[in-house]
C-alpha positions in Angstrom: -15.2 -3.3 -12.0 -15.9 -7.0 -12.3 -12.5 -8.6 -12.5 -9.6 -8.7 -10.2 -7.3 -7.3 -12.9 -9.6 -4.3 -13.3 -9.6 -3.8 -9.5 -5.8 -3.8 -9.3 -5.0 -1.9 -12.5 -4.0 1.6 -11.3 -2.8 3.5 -8.3 -3.6 3.0 -4.7 -2.4 5.2 -1.8 -1.4 3.3 1.3 -3.8 5.3 3.5 -2.3 6.8 6.7 -4.0 6.6 10.0 -3.9 10.2 11.3 -3.4 10.7 15.1 -3.6 13.5 17.5 -2.4 12.7 21.1 -2.5 9.0 20.0 -6.2 9.2 19.2 -7.3 8.3 15.7 -8.7 11.3 13.7 -11.6 9.5 12.0 -12.9 12.8 10.6 -9.5 13.3 9.1 -9.7 9.9 7.4 -13.1 10.7 6.0 -11.9 14.1 4.7 -8.9 12.4 3.0 -11.2 9.8 1.3 -13.7 12.4 0.2 -10.9 14.5 -1.4 -9.3 11.5 -3.0 -12.7 10.3 -4.4 -12.4 13.2 -6.9 -9.1 11.8 -8.3 -8.4 9.0 -10.7 -7.1 6.7 -8.0 -8.2 3.0 -8.4 -8.9 2.7 -4.7 -7.5 2.8 -1.2 -5.1 0.4 0.6 -6.0 0.6 4.3 -4.1 -0.5 7.3 -0.8 -1.2 5.6 2.6 0.1 6.7 1.8 3.8 6.3 -1.5 3.0 8.1 0.6 2.0 11.1 -1.5 -1.1 11.6 1.0 -2.6 14.0 0.2 0.3 16.3 -3.6 -0.3 16.1 -5.8 -2.7 18.1 -7.9 -5.1 16.0 -11.0 -3.1 16.9 -9.3 0.1 15.7 -8.3 -1.5 12.5 -11.9 -2.5 11.8 -13.1 1.0 12.7 -10.7 2.4 10.1 -11.9 -0.1 7.5 -15.5 1.0 8.3 -14.7 4.7 7.9 -13.0 4.3 4.6 -15.6 1.9 3.2 -18.4 4.3 4.3 -16.8 7.3 2.5 -15.3 5.6 -0.5 -16.9 6.5 -3.9 -18.6 3.6 -5.7 -15.8 3.4 -8.2 -13.1 3.1 -5.6 -11.9 -0.3 -4.4 -11.0 -0.7 -0.7 -8.1 -3.1 0.0 -7.5 -4.0 3.6 -4.4 -5.1 5.4 -5.6 -8.0 7.6 -2.4 -9.7 8.6 -1.6 -10.7 12.1 1.2 -12.9 13.5 -1.1 -15.9 13.9 -3.0 -17.6 11.1 -6.0 -17.8 13.3 -6.2 -14.1 14.0 -5.5 -13.2 10.4 -8.5 -15.3 9.3 -10.7 -13.6 11.8 -9.7 -10.1 10.8 -10.1 -11.1 7.1 -13.6 -12.4 7.6 -14.5 -9.3 9.6 -13.1 -7.0 6.9 -15.3 -8.7 4.3 -18.4 -8.2 6.4 -17.5 -4.5 6.6 -17.3 -4.2 2.8 -13.6 -4.4 2.0 -13.1 -5.9 -1.5 -9.5 -7.3 -1.4 -7.1 -8.2 1.5 -3.4 -7.9 1.7 -1.2 -10.1 4.0 2.1 -8.9 5.4 3.9 -12.2 6.3 4.6 -13.1 9.9 8.0 -12.2 11.2 8.2 -12.3 15.0 9.9 -15.7 15.1 12.2 -14.9 12.2 14.6 -17.8 12.8 11.9 -20.4 12.1 9.9 -18.6 9.5 10.9 -20.4 6.3 9.3 -20.8 2.9 7.1 -23.6 4.1 5.7 -21.5 7.0 5.0 -18.5 4.8 3.4 -20.7 2.1 1.1 -22.5 4.6 0.2 -19.2 6.2 -0.9 -17.6 2.9 -2.7 -20.7 1.6 -4.6 -21.3 4.8 -5.8 -17.7 5.0 -6.7 -17.8 1.3 -8.7 -20.9 1.7 -10.7 -19.3 4.5 -11.0 -15.8 3.0 -14.3 -14.6 1.4 -12.1 -12.1 -0.5 -9.3 -12.3 -3.0 -5.9 -12.3 -1.3 -2.7 -10.4 -2.1 0.7 -11.0 -0.6 2.5 -7.9 0.9 6.3 -8.3 0.6 8.1 -5.7 2.7 11.3 -7.0 4.4 12.1 -3.5 5.7 9.3 -3.9 8.2 9.4 -7.7 8.8 13.0 -7.8 10.2 14.3 -8.9 6.8 11.8 -11.8 6.2 11.5 -11.8 2.4 8.9 -13.7 0.4 10.9 -15.8 -2.1 10.1 -16.4 -5.7 9.5 -20.1 -4.9 6.8 -19.1 -2.4 5.2 -16.9 -5.1 5.3 -19.8 -7.6 3.6 -22.1 -5.1 0.9 -19.8 -3.7 0.0 -18.2 -7.1 -1.6 -21.6 -8.1 -4.3 -21.0 -5.5 -7.4 -19.4 -7.2 -7.9 -17.0 -4.3 -4.3 -15.7 -4.2 -4.5 -13.1 -6.9 -1.4 -10.9 -6.6 1.4 -9.3 -4.7 2.4 -5.8 -3.5 6.1 -5.8 -3.6 7.9 -3.2 -1.5 11.3 -4.9 -1.6 14.3 -3.6 -3.6 15.3 -5.2 -6.9 13.2 -8.4 -6.7 10.1 -7.7 -8.8 11.5 -9.3 -11.9 12.2 -12.6 -10.2 8.6 -12.6 -8.9 7.2 -11.9 -12.4 9.3 -14.7 -13.8 8.2 -17.1 -11.1 4.5 -16.7 -11.8 2.9 -19.4 -14.0 -0.6 -18.2 -13.5 -1.6 -15.3 -15.8 -4.3 -14.3 -13.3 -1.7 -13.3 -10.7 -0.7 -9.7 -10.7 2.2 -7.7 -9.3 1.9 -4.2 -7.9 4.8 -1.9 -7.0 5.0 -0.9 -3.4 7.1 2.2 -4.1 7.2 5.1 -6.5 11.0 4.4 -6.7 10.4 1.5 -9.2 6.8 2.0 -10.2 7.4 2.8 -13.8 10.1 0.1 -14.1 7.7 -2.5 -12.8 4.9 -1.4 -15.2 7.4 -1.9 -18.0 8.3 -5.4 -16.8 4.6 -6.5 -16.7 3.2 -5.2 -13.4 -0.3 -3.6 -13.5 -0.4 -1.1 -10.7 1.1 0.4 -7.6 0.5 1.2 -4.0 2.5 4.5 -3.7 3.0 6.5 -0.5 3.2 9.7 -2.6 -0.3 9.1 -3.8 -1.4 10.3 -0.3 0.1 13.6 -1.2 0.0 13.9 -5.0 -2.7 11.5 -6.1 -3.3 13.3 -9.4 0.4 13.2 -10.4 0.8 9.5 -9.6 -2.3 8.7 -11.6 -1.0 10.9 -14.5 2.2 8.8 -14.6 0.2 5.6 -14.8 -2.1 7.0 -17.5 0.9 8.2 -19.5 2.4 4.7 -19.4 -0.9 2.9 -20.4 -1.5 5.5 -23.2 2.0 4.8 -24.6 3.2 8.4 -23.9 6.6 7.1 -22.7 8.6 10.3 -22.9 6.1 12.0 -20.7 6.0 9.1 -18.3 9.7 9.1 -18.0 9.8 12.8 -17.2 7.1 12.5 -14.5 8.8 9.4 -13.1 12.1 11.3 -12.6 10.2 13.9 -10.4 8.3 11.3 -8.5 11.3 9.1 -7.8 13.3 12.0 -6.4 10.3 13.2 -4.4 9.9 9.6 -3.0 13.5 9.8 -1.7 12.8 13.1 0.0 9.5 12.1 1.6 9.0 8.5 2.6 12.6 7.5 1.7 14.1 10.0 4.1 11.4 10.4 6.8 9.3 7.2 6.5 5.6 7.5 7.6 6.3 10.7 9.6 7.4 12.4 6.3 4.4 11.1 4.4 2.0 12.5 7.1 3.8 15.8 7.3 3.7 16.2 3.5 0.0 15.4 3.5 -0.6 18.2 6.1 1.3 20.6 3.9 -0.7 19.6 0.9 -4.0 20.1 2.5 -4.8 16.6 3.6 -5.1 15.3 7.2 -1.9 13.4 7.9 -1.8 14.1 11.6 1.3 12.7 13.3 2.5 9.1 14.0 1.3 7.2 17.1 4.0 7.0 19.8 6.7 5.9 20.1 7.2 7.2 16.6 7.9 10.9 16.5 6.7 13.7 14.1 9.2 15.7 12.1 11.1 18.5 13.8 10.8 22.1 12.7 14.0 21.8 10.7 12.9 18.6 9.0 9.5 20.2 8.2 11.3 23.2 6.5 13.5 20.8 4.5 10.5 18.7 3.5 8.5 21.7 2.3 11.5 23.0 0.3 11.7 19.6 -1.4 7.9 19.6 -2.2 8.1 23.1 -3.6 11.2 22.3 -5.6 9.4 19.4 -7.3 7.1 21.9 -9.1 4.0 20.1 -7.7 3.4 22.6 -4.9 3.7 26.3 -4.6 
């Protein structure tokens, strides 16, 4: 895959970081990658929200990158979440990720000092990292985990002009159309950050998605994407109805703990979250398994 568009066209799972007693299960990460290598996934988004990167040390993040890069098949693209609160540390992690073999980086915007993080701060952060990055940079917009800090369409319009800022993973609700309208650069690409609006974003001009359900049902998520790109819209709509409902029952209801539990049920290694986050209770696990079976995707 020689172009950024080719690298971003398709489905990525936001890879989880499995834990047991707060220790990273690196063998579990390897197992997950080896199983997913056999699917039609475009690649792997590593150390994002579902990867619990805020609960990892920088050294652990780099070790997770190394594990995924080592086991990823040649046709899979590894995208790494390299954001930190400071521009300086973000640049350092980004350069280290490139040396490991990551091919694209994604930046969740700073949020700790929310009151003084405005459009100018966010713009300068993205552009300074992009200027220093050896790799193409995507913006990761997810106000649900940044205390409500939202990347505005004006920020997108400004940063999309930089040749090394190539796209955006949008996990906000109801904003993707404004981002698509704001972009003047045809080489800037929008990816859905949720199965809840993946098909709608594709229809509006997006080119891919980073879907938590792809950790559990990679083949079904890819099948939806392929149905859309092949023009089989009735089939795409039918699959979308199932995936949207499943998304509500898994990550929508239980967040990362639900994604990990669903992976465990499906034969992957989800492990449990790192404390202080809690795994699902027995009652929640039974409810989750019932929802998975009801979807028809699992026996």
